[in-house]
Biotite code that builds the C-alpha atoms (Angstrom):
import biotite.structure as struc

atoms = struc.array([
    struc.Atom([242.361, 133.557, 102.403], chain_id="A", res_id=1, res_name="MET", atom_name="CA", element="C"),
    struc.Atom([240.903, 130.228, 101.525], chain_id="A", res_id=2, res_name="ASN", atom_name="CA", element="C"),
    struc.Atom([241.024, 129.597, 97.710], chain_id="A", res_id=3, res_name="PRO", atom_name="CA", element="C"),
    struc.Atom([237.793, 127.588, 97.902], chain_id="A", res_id=4, res_name="GLN", atom_name="CA", element="C"),
    struc.Atom([235.904, 130.628, 99.172], chain_id="A", res_id=5, res_name="ALA", atom_name="CA", element="C"),
    struc.Atom([236.999, 132.690, 96.139], chain_id="A", res_id=6, res_name="VAL", atom_name="CA", element="C"),
    struc.Atom([235.859, 130.183, 93.477], chain_id="A", res_id=7, res_name="GLN", atom_name="CA", element="C"),
    struc.Atom([232.071, 130.315, 94.050], chain_id="A", res_id=8, res_name="PRO", atom_name="CA", element="C"),
    struc.Atom([232.178, 134.085, 94.198], chain_id="A", res_id=9, res_name="ASN", atom_name="CA", element="C"),
    struc.Atom([233.922, 134.282, 90.774], chain_id="A", res_id=10, res_name="ALA", atom_name="CA", element="C"),
    struc.Atom([231.412, 131.900, 89.195], chain_id="A", res_id=11, res_name="ILE", atom_name="CA", element="C"),
    struc.Atom([228.480, 133.824, 90.632], chain_id="A", res_id=12, res_name="VAL", atom_name="CA", element="C"),
    struc.Atom([229.889, 137.093, 89.271], chain_id="A", res_id=13, res_name="SER", atom_name="CA", element="C"),
    struc.Atom([230.034, 135.607, 85.724], chain_id="A", res_id=14, res_name="LEU", atom_name="CA", element="C"),
    struc.Atom([226.431, 134.350, 85.750], chain_id="A", res_id=15, res_name="MET", atom_name="CA", element="C"),
    struc.Atom([224.821, 137.694, 84.722], chain_id="A", res_id=16, res_name="PRO", atom_name="CA", element="C"),
    struc.Atom([227.150, 137.980, 81.712], chain_id="A", res_id=17, res_name="ILE", atom_name="CA", element="C"),
    struc.Atom([226.346, 134.418, 80.634], chain_id="A", res_id=18, res_name="ILE", atom_name="CA", element="C"),
    struc.Atom([222.630, 135.079, 81.151], chain_id="A", res_id=19, res_name="PHE", atom_name="CA", element="C"),
    struc.Atom([222.741, 138.275, 79.034], chain_id="A", res_id=20, res_name="ILE", atom_name="CA", element="C"),
    struc.Atom([224.604, 136.461, 76.238], chain_id="A", res_id=21, res_name="PHE", atom_name="CA", element="C"),
    struc.Atom([221.968, 133.700, 76.251], chain_id="A", res_id=22, res_name="ALA", atom_name="CA", element="C"),
    struc.Atom([219.180, 136.281, 75.980], chain_id="A", res_id=23, res_name="ILE", atom_name="CA", element="C"),
    struc.Atom([220.921, 138.019, 73.059], chain_id="A", res_id=24, res_name="PHE", atom_name="CA", element="C"),
    struc.Atom([221.424, 134.702, 71.305], chain_id="A", res_id=25, res_name="TYR", atom_name="CA", element="C"),
    struc.Atom([217.797, 133.558, 71.564], chain_id="A", res_id=26, res_name="PHE", atom_name="CA", element="C"),
    struc.Atom([216.179, 136.958, 70.949], chain_id="A", res_id=27, res_name="LEU", atom_name="CA", element="C"),
    struc.Atom([218.487, 138.483, 68.321], chain_id="A", res_id=28, res_name="LEU", atom_name="CA", element="C"),
    struc.Atom([221.079, 136.209, 66.756], chain_id="A", res_id=29, res_name="ILE", atom_name="CA", element="C"),
    struc.Atom([219.089, 132.993, 66.241], chain_id="A", res_id=30, res_name="ARG", atom_name="CA", element="C"),
    struc.Atom([215.991, 134.606, 64.636], chain_id="A", res_id=31, res_name="PRO", atom_name="CA", element="C"),
    struc.Atom([218.200, 136.655, 62.300], chain_id="A", res_id=32, res_name="GLN", atom_name="CA", element="C"),
    struc.Atom([220.068, 133.530, 61.165], chain_id="A", res_id=33, res_name="GLN", atom_name="CA", element="C"),
    struc.Atom([216.757, 131.757, 60.503], chain_id="A", res_id=34, res_name="LYS", atom_name="CA", element="C"),
    struc.Atom([215.435, 134.740, 58.528], chain_id="A", res_id=35, res_name="LYS", atom_name="CA", element="C"),
    struc.Atom([218.621, 134.878, 56.445], chain_id="A", res_id=36, res_name="GLN", atom_name="CA", element="C"),
    struc.Atom([218.455, 131.133, 55.736], chain_id="A", res_id=37, res_name="LYS", atom_name="CA", element="C"),
    struc.Atom([214.799, 131.405, 54.651], chain_id="A", res_id=38, res_name="ASP", atom_name="CA", element="C"),
    struc.Atom([215.622, 134.357, 52.357], chain_id="A", res_id=39, res_name="HIS", atom_name="CA", element="C"),
    struc.Atom([218.516, 132.478, 50.732], chain_id="A", res_id=40, res_name="GLU", atom_name="CA", element="C"),
    struc.Atom([216.227, 129.493, 50.130], chain_id="A", res_id=41, res_name="LYS", atom_name="CA", element="C"),
    struc.Atom([213.515, 131.727, 48.605], chain_id="A", res_id=42, res_name="MET", atom_name="CA", element="C"),
    struc.Atom([216.031, 133.448, 46.308], chain_id="A", res_id=43, res_name="VAL", atom_name="CA", element="C"),
    struc.Atom([217.529, 130.144, 45.153], chain_id="A", res_id=44, res_name="SER", atom_name="CA", element="C"),
    struc.Atom([214.058, 128.799, 44.244], chain_id="A", res_id=45, res_name="GLU", atom_name="CA", element="C"),
    struc.Atom([213.052, 131.747, 42.020], chain_id="A", res_id=46, res_name="LEU", atom_name="CA", element="C"),
    struc.Atom([211.835, 130.734, 38.594], chain_id="A", res_id=47, res_name="LYS", atom_name="CA", element="C"),
    struc.Atom([210.330, 132.245, 35.486], chain_id="A", res_id=48, res_name="LYS", atom_name="CA", element="C"),
    struc.Atom([206.910, 133.954, 35.889], chain_id="A", res_id=49, res_name="ASN", atom_name="CA", element="C"),
    struc.Atom([207.253, 134.503, 39.661], chain_id="A", res_id=50, res_name="ASP", atom_name="CA", element="C"),
    struc.Atom([205.842, 137.864, 40.756], chain_id="A", res_id=51, res_name="ASP", atom_name="CA", element="C"),
    struc.Atom([208.406, 139.482, 43.047], chain_id="A", res_id=52, res_name="VAL", atom_name="CA", element="C"),
    struc.Atom([209.078, 142.693, 44.940], chain_id="A", res_id=53, res_name="VAL", atom_name="CA", element="C"),
    struc.Atom([212.611, 144.094, 45.172], chain_id="A", res_id=54, res_name="THR", atom_name="CA", element="C"),
    struc.Atom([214.131, 145.673, 48.254], chain_id="A", res_id=55, res_name="SER", atom_name="CA", element="C"),
    struc.Atom([213.674, 149.041, 46.510], chain_id="A", res_id=56, res_name="GLY", atom_name="CA", element="C"),
    struc.Atom([209.929, 148.425, 46.227], chain_id="A", res_id=57, res_name="GLY", atom_name="CA", element="C"),
    struc.Atom([209.787, 147.651, 42.506], chain_id="A", res_id=58, res_name="MET", atom_name="CA", element="C"),
    struc.Atom([207.169, 145.064, 41.525], chain_id="A", res_id=59, res_name="HIS", atom_name="CA", element="C"),
    struc.Atom([207.860, 142.830, 38.575], chain_id="A", res_id=60, res_name="GLY", atom_name="CA", element="C"),
    struc.Atom([207.659, 139.410, 36.972], chain_id="A", res_id=61, res_name="THR", atom_name="CA", element="C"),
    struc.Atom([210.734, 137.229, 36.506], chain_id="A", res_id=62, res_name="VAL", atom_name="CA", element="C"),
    struc.Atom([211.411, 136.815, 32.786], chain_id="A", res_id=63, res_name="VAL", atom_name="CA", element="C"),
    struc.Atom([214.855, 135.214, 32.855], chain_id="A", res_id=64, res_name="ASN", atom_name="CA", element="C"),
    struc.Atom([216.912, 133.588, 35.619], chain_id="A", res_id=65, res_name="VAL", atom_name="CA", element="C"),
    struc.Atom([220.716, 133.807, 35.495], chain_id="A", res_id=66, res_name="LYS", atom_name="CA", element="C"),
    struc.Atom([223.386, 132.689, 37.964], chain_id="A", res_id=67, res_name="ASP", atom_name="CA", element="C"),
    struc.Atom([223.531, 135.825, 40.114], chain_id="A", res_id=68, res_name="SER", atom_name="CA", element="C"),
    struc.Atom([220.947, 138.089, 38.471], chain_id="A", res_id=69, res_name="THR", atom_name="CA", element="C"),
    struc.Atom([217.346, 138.082, 37.319], chain_id="A", res_id=70, res_name="LEU", atom_name="CA", element="C"),
    struc.Atom([215.608, 139.940, 34.530], chain_id="A", res_id=71, res_name="ILE", atom_name="CA", element="C"),
    struc.Atom([212.307, 141.439, 35.662], chain_id="A", res_id=72, res_name="LEU", atom_name="CA", element="C"),
    struc.Atom([209.510, 142.741, 33.474], chain_id="A", res_id=73, res_name="ARG", atom_name="CA", element="C"),
    struc.Atom([208.093, 145.756, 35.266], chain_id="A", res_id=74, res_name="ILE", atom_name="CA", element="C"),
    struc.Atom([205.862, 146.995, 32.432], chain_id="A", res_id=75, res_name="ASP", atom_name="CA", element="C"),
    struc.Atom([205.169, 146.213, 28.791], chain_id="A", res_id=76, res_name="GLU", atom_name="CA", element="C"),
    struc.Atom([208.520, 146.323, 26.942], chain_id="A", res_id=77, res_name="ASN", atom_name="CA", element="C"),
    struc.Atom([210.359, 147.421, 30.109], chain_id="A", res_id=78, res_name="VAL", atom_name="CA", element="C"),
    struc.Atom([212.847, 144.939, 31.537], chain_id="A", res_id=79, res_name="LYS", atom_name="CA", element="C"),
    struc.Atom([215.335, 145.457, 34.364], chain_id="A", res_id=80, res_name="VAL", atom_name="CA", element="C"),
    struc.Atom([218.230, 143.282, 35.469], chain_id="A", res_id=81, res_name="GLU", atom_name="CA", element="C"),
    struc.Atom([218.610, 142.995, 39.264], chain_id="A", res_id=82, res_name="VAL", atom_name="CA", element="C"),
    struc.Atom([220.757, 140.963, 41.634], chain_id="A", res_id=83, res_name="ASN", atom_name="CA", element="C"),
    struc.Atom([219.104, 137.971, 43.254], chain_id="A", res_id=84, res_name="ARG", atom_name="CA", element="C"),
    struc.Atom([219.852, 139.447, 46.661], chain_id="A", res_id=85, res_name="SER", atom_name="CA", element="C"),
    struc.Atom([217.703, 142.487, 45.807], chain_id="A", res_id=86, res_name="ALA", atom_name="CA", element="C"),
    struc.Atom([214.524, 140.387, 45.899], chain_id="A", res_id=87, res_name="ILE", atom_name="CA", element="C"),
    struc.Atom([212.582, 140.971, 49.133], chain_id="A", res_id=88, res_name="SER", atom_name="CA", element="C"),
    struc.Atom([209.775, 138.489, 48.647], chain_id="A", res_id=89, res_name="TYR", atom_name="CA", element="C"),
    struc.Atom([207.763, 136.535, 46.106], chain_id="A", res_id=90, res_name="VAL", atom_name="CA", element="C"),
    struc.Atom([204.143, 137.663, 45.778], chain_id="A", res_id=91, res_name="LYS", atom_name="CA", element="C"),
    struc.Atom([202.968, 134.537, 43.965], chain_id="A", res_id=92, res_name="LYS", atom_name="CA", element="C"),
    struc.Atom([203.995, 131.972, 41.390], chain_id="A", res_id=93, res_name="SER", atom_name="CA", element="C"),
    struc.Atom([202.099, 131.707, 38.139], chain_id="A", res_id=94, res_name="ARG", atom_name="CA", element="C"),
])
């Protein structure tokens, strides 16, 4: 057998695997990394009086910002301490 005849056949057989990996990267991995980066930026920019929603669905207003946690006011005289990572999104800033 001629070794040159085997080489193109091996490269052609790897093309579908490379193509599938490229599709997974652009449709799944890259958007997820962008979403995670945006969430980390949003969480790092939280400040007092921001109206937020937690991943559990609790709505509240940021009263105090600590290193890794926040204190939310969810009702009059009701305050809850949550992790920064538990914040899903910011409704608005006051």
